[in-house]
N, C-alpha and C positions, 0 to 999 in steps of 0.2 A: 620437509624443503628446504632445499636452501635460502638464502634473501634473494640472489638474483630470481630466480623460481618467483619469489610472489611479491616481487618487484613487477617481472613480467602481468602475470594477475592480477594484479591492480591496476596495469597501467590498462588493461579490458575493459577495466569499468566493473571489475567483478570486486563481491562486497563478503564480509566473512563468512559467510554461512557458505558460499562457494568455494570459496577456499579453504575453507574445513572440506569438502565435500572432492577437491582437487588433490589434496594430501591422503584423504583416506584411500583411494585410488592407489596414488601411489605409493603408499606403505604395504597395501593389498601386491602390486607387481614386485616391491622390493621385497616380499615375502617368498613369493611362489620364482622368483630368479636369483635373489641372493645375491644384486648388487642394484646400486642406485641409480636411476637412470641421469645421461649426459646433457640432455636437452628435452625441453616439455615445449610442446605448441597448441593451441586449443585453435582447433579448425572453428569456425563462426566467418558470419553475412549479417549485412543490414537490410534488417526487412524495409520492406514498402512504406512502414510510418517510422523510419531513421533510428531503429530499435535495435539495437547489437541483439545478434542470436547464437548462443552458444551451440555447436553440434555436440563433435566428440573429440576427446581427449586424443593425445597424441604422444608418449615417452620413446626417447631415441636413446640406445643401448650401441656399445662399440658394433655390434652385429645384428643387434632386434630391431624391430619397432612397435609398438603396442602401441594397439587401440584399445580407449575404452569408449565404446560407441554411449551414442544417449546418454551420458555420463553424471547426466544433472539427477537424472530417478531410476538410468539402470545400472545393474554389476551385468555387462554382456563383453566382455575382454579378448581380443584379439591378440597373439607374437606370431608376426614372419620375418621371416630370415630377412637382409639387408640385400643377399645375393641370391634373392629369387629374380628380381623383377628384371626385365628386358625392354621397357617402351616407357617412354615418358610424357607426359602433355602437360602444357605451361599455358594456361589461357591469362592474359592481364589486362587490365583497364588503368587508363591515367595511373600509369606506375610504369617509371624507367627503370626499375630496377636496383636505384640508389637511395631515394627519399620520395617518402611514400606521402599524399596529401589527404582529404581528407574524402574525397574522392577514388582511391588509388581503390582496386578490388585483385586481386589475384587467386588465381585454382592451381594445383598443383595435384597430378593423375596419373600411378604407376600402376604398372600391368605385367604379370608372369608373364612365363613363356608359353602360358596354354591359352591367353589372351585375357584373362578374367583379369577385374578390375581391383586389386590387393586395398586400396585407397583412394580419397580425395582429400586434400587438403582447401581449407577457405581460407579466404586472409579478406578481410576489411581494412580502412584506413591505416595506422602504423602498425597495426600487425601485419602487410605486407612485408614490413621489414625484415620481421622474426621469420617471418614463412624463406624469404628469401636466403638467408643465413641458415635453416635449416635444408634446403634445396641445394644448396654451393657446401655447405661443409659436414653434411650428411650420407643426401639420399644420391646426387653425382656421381659421387664416389662408386657407388655398388651398380650402376646402369652402363651394363657390358654390350 
């Protein structure tokens, strides 16, 4: 993984063990797809004890989105073509889309033509800024 990806993961308070796991998942996708990811995103939320819970790991390629579900403990991988999305739902709380605060929360759901939910990306705190970048720089390009 490149320096920017490691800095992003560190900004989410991930330790070395978890970053190593993310790198293992990244290397698997590189092996399968034959290319490096362009962007990375960790779907996460803050629980009732104010602890950050990491759910799924997302990798973005020019025409694909890849999800590693429950990446901390499982090898459960999806690959979805970006051009299959037709509906997008955005939920946000205390986030203006420009600068996140400690109380900011955001969720992006995307669906296919069949109405099937293909993915949900969740963010809390400063990770809302990263989700906004993924939304505007990747996902919205493919909503038709």
